[in-house]
C-alpha positions in Angstrom: 90.7 109.8 94.0 90.1 111.8 97.2 86.5 110.8 97.5 87.1 107.3 99.1 88.8 109.0 102.0 85.3 109.7 103.5 83.4 106.7 102.1 82.4 103.7 104.2 85.1 101.1 104.7 83.7 98.5 102.2 83.0 101.1 99.5 86.5 102.6 100.2 88.2 99.3 99.8 86.4 98.3 96.6 87.2 101.7 95.0 91.0 101.2 95.5 93.3 100.3 92.5 93.7 96.6 91.8 97.3 96.5 92.9 96.4 98.1 96.3 93.7 95.5 96.9 96.1 92.7 96.2 98.8 94.2 98.4 96.3 94.5 101.2 95.2 90.9 100.9 98.8 89.8 100.7 99.5 91.6 104.0 96.7 89.8 105.7 97.7 86.2 104.7 101.3 86.9 105.4 100.5 88.3 108.9 98.6 85.1 109.9 102.0 83.2 109.9 103.6 86.0 111.8 100.9 85.9 114.4 101.7 82.2 115.0 105.4 82.8 115.5 105.1 86.0 117.6 103.1 83.9 120.1 105.1 80.7 120.0 108.6 81.2 118.8 110.1 82.6 122.1 108.3 79.7 123.9 109.7 77.2 121.4 113.2 78.4 122.2 112.4 78.3 125.9 111.3 74.6 125.5 114.6 73.9 123.7 116.4 75.1 126.8 117.3 78.7 125.8 117.5 81.2 128.7 116.1 84.7 128.5 119.2 86.4 127.2 119.7 83.6 124.5 116.1 84.0 123.4 116.7 87.8 123.1 119.9 87.2 121.1 118.1 85.0 118.6 115.4 87.6 118.1 118.1 90.3 117.8 119.8 88.4 115.0 116.7 88.5 112.9 116.2 92.2 113.6 119.8 93.1 112.7 119.7 91.0 109.6 116.4 92.7 108.6 117.9 96.2 109.3 120.9 95.5 107.1 118.7 94.3 104.3 116.3 97.2 104.7 119.2 99.7 104.1 119.7 98.1 100.7 116.3 97.2 99.3 114.4 100.5 100.2 116.6 102.8 98.1 117.0 100.0 95.5 113.2 99.9 95.0 113.1 103.6 94.0 115.3 102.6 91.0 114.5 99.0 90.1 110.8 98.5 91.0 109.1 96.9 93.9 107.2 93.8 92.6 110.3 91.7 92.0 111.8 92.5 95.4 108.6 91.4 97.2 108.5 88.1 95.2 112.1 87.4 96.4 111.1 88.1 100.0 108.2 85.7 99.9 110.3 82.9 98.4 113.0 83.4 101.1 110.4 83.4 103.9 108.7 80.2 102.5 112.1 78.4 102.5 112.9 79.5 106.0 109.5 78.3 107.3 110.0 75.0 105.5 113.4 74.6 107.1 112.1 75.3 110.6 109.2 72.9 110.0 111.4 70.0 108.9 114.6 70.4 110.9 115.5 69.7 114.5 119.0 71.3 114.1 119.5 74.4 116.2 121.8 76.1 113.7 119.3 75.7 110.9 116.6 77.0 113.2 118.6 80.1 114.1 119.5 80.8 110.4 115.8 80.4 109.4 114.7 82.7 112.2 117.3 85.3 111.2 116.2 85.3 107.6 112.4 85.2 108.3 112.4 87.2 111.5 110.3 84.6 113.5 108.8 86.1 116.6 109.4 89.7 115.9 105.8 90.6 115.1 105.9 92.8 112.1 102.1 93.0 111.8 102.1 91.5 108.4 104.7 93.8 106.9 107.2 92.2 104.5 110.0 92.1 107.0 113.1 94.0 105.7 111.2 94.5 102.5 108.4 96.5 104.3 109.7 99.8 102.9 109.2 98.4 99.4 105.6 97.5 100.1 105.0 100.9 101.8 106.5 102.9 99.0 104.4 101.0 96.4 101.2 101.7 98.3 102.1 105.4 98.7 102.7 105.6 94.9 99.4 104.0 94.0 97.2 106.5 96.0 97.6 110.1 97.0 96.8 112.7 99.7 94.1 111.8 102.3 93.4 108.5 100.5 97.0 107.5 101.2 96.4 108.0 104.9 93.3 105.8 104.9 95.1 103.1 102.8 98.1 102.9 105.0 95.9 102.6 108.1 93.8 99.9 106.3 97.0 98.1 105.4 97.9 98.0 109.1 94.4 96.9 110.0 94.6 93.9 107.6 97.9 93.0 109.2 96.5 93.1 112.7 93.5 91.0 111.9 95.8 88.4 110.2 98.0 88.4 113.2 95.0 87.8 115.4 94.0 84.9 113.3 97.5 83.4 113.5 97.7 83.9 117.3 94.3 82.2 117.8 95.4 79.2 115.7 98.0 78.4 118.3 95.2 77.2 120.6 93.7 74.8 118.1 96.0 71.8 118.8 95.0 71.8 122.5 91.3 71.8 121.5 91.9 68.5 119.7 93.9 67.0 122.5 97.3 67.7 121.1 99.1 70.2 123.4 102.7 71.4 123.5 104.2 68.8 125.8 107.7 68.9 124.2 109.8 71.1 121.9 109.1 69.0 118.8 105.3 69.7 119.1 106.0 73.3 118.3 107.4 72.6 114.9 104.1 72.0 113.2 103.2 75.6 113.8 105.7 76.7 111.1 103.2 75.2 108.6 101.2 78.4 109.0 103.9 80.9 108.0 104.9 78.5 105.2 101.3 78.5 103.8 101.0 82.3 104.3 104.2 82.9 102.2 103.1 80.6 99.4 99.6 82.3 99.2 101.2 85.7 99.3 103.6 84.7 96.5 100.6 83.6 94.4 98.8 86.9 95.0 101.9 89.0 94.2 102.2 87.2 90.8 98.8 88.8 89.9 100.1 92.4 90.3 101.4 94.5 87.5 103.6 97.3 88.6 103.4 100.4 86.4 106.7 101.8 85.1 108.3 104.5 87.1 108.0 108.0 85.8 111.3 109.4 84.4 113.2 111.6 86.9 114.3 115.0 85.5 117.9 116.2 86.2 117.9 118.0 89.6 117.8 121.8 89.7 119.1 124.1 92.4 115.6 124.2 93.8 115.6 120.4 93.9 118.9 120.4 95.8 117.5 122.8 98.4 114.3 120.7 98.7 116.4 117.5 99.2 118.4 119.2 102.0 115.1 120.1 103.8 113.8 116.5 103.2 117.0 115.1 104.7 116.6 117.3 107.7 113.1 115.9 108.3 114.3 112.4 107.7 117.1 112.8 110.4 114.4 113.9 112.8 112.3 110.9 111.9 115.3 108.6 112.6 116.0 110.2 116.0 112.4 109.7 117.2 112.2 106.2 115.7 115.4 105.0 117.4 114.0 105.9 120.8 110.7 104.3 120.0 112.3 101.2 118.5 114.4 100.5 121.6 111.3 100.9 123.8 109.4 98.4 121.7 112.2 95.9 121.7 112.5 95.7 125.5 109.0 94.3 125.9 107.2 93.6 122.6 109.0 90.5 121.2 109.1 88.9 124.7 105.6 89.5 126.0 104.7 85.8 125.6 107.8 84.8 127.5 106.9 87.4 130.2 103.5 85.9 130.6 105.1 82.5 131.2 107.6 83.7 133.7 105.3 86.1 135.5 102.1 84.1 135.7 103.1 80.6 134.7 100.7 80.5 131.8 100.7 78.0 128.9 100.7 78.7 125.2 97.1 77.7 124.9 96.1 80.7 127.1 98.7 83.2 125.8 97.7 82.7 122.1 94.1 83.9 122.5 95.2 86.7 124.8 97.6 88.1 122.2 95.0 87.4 119.5 92.7 89.8 121.3 95.4 92.4 121.3 95.9 92.1 117.6 92.1 92.4 117.0 92.0 95.5 119.1 95.1 96.8 117.3 93.3 96.3 114.0 90.2 98.1 115.4 92.5 100.9 116.6 94.1 101.1 113.2 90.8 101.5 111.4 89.8 104.2 113.8 93.1 106.0 113.4 92.6 106.1 109.7 89.4 108.2 110.2 91.0 110.3 112.9 94.1 111.2 110.9 91.8 112.5 108.1 89.7 114.4 110.5 92.3 115.8 113.0 95.7 115.2 111.4 98.1 112.2 111.5 100.4 113.7 114.1 97.7 114.6 116.5 96.2 111.1 116.1 99.5 109.5 116.9 100.1 111.6 119.9 96.6 111.1 121.5 96.5 107.4 120.9 100.0 106.7 122.0 99.5 108.6 125.2 96.6 106.3 126.1 98.8 103.3 125.2 101.6 104.6 127.4 99.4 104.7 130.4 98.2 101.1 129.8 101.8 100.0 129.3 102.7 101.3 132.7 99.6 99.6 134.2 100.4 96.1 132.7 103.1 94.9 135.1 101.2 95.9 138.2 98.2 93.8 137.2 97.5 91.2 139.9 96.4 88.4 137.6 97.1 87.1 134.1 93.6 88.1 132.9 94.1 91.8 134.0 97.6 92.0 132.6 96.6 90.4 129.3 93.6 92.7 129.1 95.6 95.9 129.8 98.3 94.8 127.2 95.6 93.9 124.6 93.8 97.3 125.1 97.2 99.0 124.8 97.5 97.5 121.3 94.4 99.4 120.2 96.0 102.7 121.0 99.7 102.0 120.5 99.9 99.6 117.5 96.8 101.2 115.9 98.9 104.2 115.0 101.0 102.3 112.5 99.2 103.7 109.5 99.3 107.4 110.5 103.0 107.0 111.3 103.7 105.6 107.9 101.7 108.4 106.3 103.8 111.0 108.2 107.0 109.3 106.8 105.5 109.3 103.3 104.7 113.0 103.4 108.3 114.0 104.3 109.7 113.5 100.8 108.7 113.6 97.1 107.4 110.5 95.4 110.8 109.5 93.9 112.4 109.3 97.4 109.6 107.4 99.2 111.6 104.2 99.2 114.4 106.0 101.0 112.0 107.6 103.5 110.3 104.2 104.2 113.7 102.6 104.6 114.7 105.2 107.2 111.4 104.8 108.9 111.9 101.0 109.1 115.7 101.0 109.7 115.7 103.5 112.5 113.1 101.4 114.3 114.8 98.0 113.7 118.4 98.6 114.7 117.6 99.8 118.3 114.7 97.4 118.5 117.3 94.6 117.9 119.0 95.5 121.2 115.8 95.6 123.2 115.2 91.9 123.5 118.6 91.1 124.9 118.1 93.6 127.7 114.4 92.7 128.2 115.1 88.9 128.2 118.0 89.3 130.7 115.8 91.3 133.1 112.8 88.9 132.8 115.1 85.9 133.3 116.4 87.5 136.5 112.9 88.0 137.8 112.6 91.8 137.1 109.1 91.7 135.8 108.2 95.4 136.2 111.4 97.2 135.2 111.3 96.4 131.5 107.8 98.0 131.2 108.9 101.1 133.1 112.0 101.5 130.9 109.9 101.1 127.8 107.3 103.6 129.1 110.0 106.3 129.9 111.5 105.9 126.4 108.1 106.2 124.7 107.3 109.4 126.7 110.5 110.9 125.3 109.6 109.7 121.8 106.1 111.3 121.9 107.6 114.7 123.1 110.0 114.7 120.2 107.5 113.5 117.7 105.2 116.4 118.5 108.1 118.9 118.5 109.4 117.7 115.1 106.2 117.0 113.1 103.3 118.9 114.6 103.5 121.4 111.7 102.5 118.6 109.2 98.9 118.7 110.6 98.6 122.4 109.6 99.8 121.9 106.0 98.1 120.1 103.1 99.1 116.6 102.3 101.2 116.1 99.2 99.2 115.5 96.1 101.7 113.2 94.4 
């Protein structure tokens, strides 16, 4: 199974197990709906009269709900299986999108956003069930192939997000812009369709039974203690990274509106370009992580992304700012696959649901606080400070990431 790691991308994809191919396709269709809401949801709330802090609070509610659910479903998937949990997620996401599409009620909208995580931009991941999806993929393939698959999974998510972000511009091309708040509601048809198609695809999977787990020995207990130490390190670094992401990421469309006065029809294609570049960067990172190691790949690409993040608020025009932010996506978001591979290699196979949960949870909780601070600063006209705060935190994150995990590049990947 190691051979596809160095094959061409089409040959690699077709050589993958059937479940993996279905999960990758599911990720892509789900991410199209997420791409629509990451561009439009904050602006929809703005059109409804929400101020920056209130927009941040709504985004925070979805992130906190997702974090609480992640803490439950990740470890549960190690014992109860993953297919059923993903089916539950898609049903809930479809119902939330339907409610947002049909209702004008603010309470229903906030509840739907909390459940489905509208606007948070999960790059096609299954929201709080993302650890379930990640652990399933990690179980289906091993070693270097796993690194390529996780990078490819992120690539599919970015390309789907780009498609969704670009779709936002279509109504204007046909003479139907976003003149009032109600005109935004039709956009929820895209995440609804994405969840229904993803549900149909997941019904085609067949999850193999989990291997029986032998009673733990003393050596197993010692290994578990070492794994827990590594997972604590992962949580520390992710908490810093998550807060940095939350300050700017979920609010970038709102920042473009306040900073440059741009409309949704221009912001959508700009963010679509960022997702396309993120997908390209993810594809490249899959090759680099096999060639040079996952940790070195993360460090090098994220350093480039850090410089572009600092440059973005100083751009004189919307075109330059959008270009810098889009290019940053290639380097920053393109490392999603290698980072997931690092998390997967910290534990044995039977604890990968726990590892993926910690990876996701330690990002989500601090990320939930970021939009409130970022939204408040942007609403007050502080258009540069959020980027500088995020950049400072990400610099600390990279230093710790290298300090804690550099040794993984000099050891062989787990074969399980």
